[in-house]
N, C-alpha and C positions, 0 to 999 in steps of 0.2 A: 504493500500500500504506500510505502514511503521510499521510493527508489533513491532519494537523495540522502537517506540516513543509513548508516552502517550498524547502528546499535540503538536499541530502545528498551526502556524499562516499563514492564507491565505490572500494575498493582491492582489487586482486588479492591473493592470499595469498603470492605469490612476490616480495614486496617488503620493503625495510627503509626506514623513515623516519628520516632523520638530520638533520632540521631541525624547526622548529616547525610542525606540521601545521595549526595555526590560521591561519597565513599563507596556506596554500593554500585552506583553507575560506573565508577572508574575501575571496578574489578576487571582484571584482564581475562578475556575469554579465549585468547589464542585462536585455535581452530575449531573449538567446540561450538555447537549450535546454540546452547543456552547456558546461562548461569542460574542455578536453582538451589533450593534448600531441601534437604531430606524431609519427607513427610513423616513427622514424629507420630502422627495418629496411627499410621500403619503398624508400627511396632507395638502399639498398645491395644490394637484391635484383635478380634478373634483370629484363631489359626486359619479359619476358612478364608478370611480376607487376605491374610499373608500368602496363602496358597494361590488365591486368585491373582495376586500381584506377580508371583513367580511363574505360574503356569499359563494364565490367560494373557497377561501383559507381556511377559517374557523377560522381565529384568532378572539379572543373575543373582542378586541378593536383595532381600526385602529393603535394606537400608539404602539401596540405590533408587528406589521409587521416590520421585520428588513431588512436592506440592506446587501446583501451577498458579497459586494466588500471588506469588512474587516471582517474576521471571525477568532476567536480564537477557534480552534476545539479540543474538548475533545476526542481524538482518542480512548482512552481506552473505554470510554462510548459508542462511536459510534460502536466499534467492538462488545461490549456486546449486543447491540440491533440488530446487523446484518444490519447496516445502508445501506451497499452497496446493499444487497438483497432487502430491503424495497424500496430503491430509484428505482432500476430497475423494480420492480413489479409495483410501482406507475407510472413509465414512460410508461409502456405498457397499463395501464388502463385509464390514465387521461392525457389530453393535456392542458397545460397552454399556453396562447398566449401573455401574457403581459411581464413578466420578467422571463420566463422559469425556469432556475436553481434556481433563488431566490425564486420563488413561490414553487417549490418542497421542498426546504430547510425549508421554513416557515411552510409548511404542516407537514413535518416530525418532526421538532423541536418544534412545537407549545407547549408552556407552559414549555419547557425545555431549556430556554434561560437565560443566565446571561446578563443583559443589562449593557453595558459599556458606560461611559461618552462620549457624542457626540464630545468632542474635538478630539477623535480618529477616527472620520469619518465626518469631516466638509465638507459640499458640498457648492460650490461657488454660491449660490443663496440665496435670502432672501425672505421668505414669509411675507405677510403683518403683520406688528406689531411684527415681530420676532427680537430677539436680538441674533446676532451670537457671538460665543466665540471670545474674544479679541486676544487670543493666541492659535489658533488651533494647535494640535500636529500632526495631519494627515489631509491633504486636499485631498478630493476625487473629481477629476475634471470629474464628470460623465455627462451623456447626452451630450449636445452640449457645455458645459462650459469648453472648453479646450484652455488654453492660447497658445498652439502650433498650434492652428487653427485660433484664432480670438483675437482681442484686447478688452480691457476693461472687462476682466474676473476678478471677485472677487478673491483676493489672488494670482493674477498673479505675483506679485513681489516675492513671496516666490518661485513659480515655477522657474522663471528666475534666481533667486539667486542660486538655486541648479543646474540648467541646466548649468550655466556658469562654474561650478566647475567640470563638467564631460568632458570626451573626445568626447562626442557626441554633444556638443553645436552647432557646425557648421551644422551638419546634421539636428538638430532640427530646426534651423533657415531656412534651405532649405525646410523642411516640411511646415513650416508656409508660406514661400514665394510662394510655389506651391499649397497651399490650396486656390483654386479660390473662388471668391465671390459666384459663383453658388454652389460650394460645401458647403460653409458656410450657404447659404440660405437653402439648402436641409437639412442640419443638424439641423438648427434652426426650420424648419418646422416640422421635426420629433419630436423634443422636445415639440413644441406647440401642435401637434396632440396628444401626450401622455397626456399633461396637461389638454387639454380641453375635 
């Protein structure tokens, strides 16, 4: 889409950047297709999901499966391999039911990934025995872990600190007030169903 650019940073909308994003952008990609962060959720999910990642997606190790919510894209390399055409062909032949776009990206970029420090995609949950970064530089409030929907979300103080500095703060508070207990329960159930 941007033939004049050789590199682009893609960020999901459910994130807060609490560091200098230029540091992430300036990560050298060399000849790899993307810079990405391991998807920690996979390691803490059910064995069936880990098997799905290994057998259906085809990554060699579970920890090589990356999260597509934060991507540093080597547009020059992606154009060289005709990424768009590969993606569209794969889309017509294979259906992924778990993390759709993320699964397609993991198939195409498999073994052509520069893995970036997880402080650039810290998710607000903790697997058993895991130590989270003390100072995450980017928090990805994925799944049902959204402080604008519920209380007691890890790193919610960082979200609210930045939200207060925007002109949307009152609107965000209204979203939270209108997010009913039933909606919270449904969202949590969807996360639990994915995890078990």
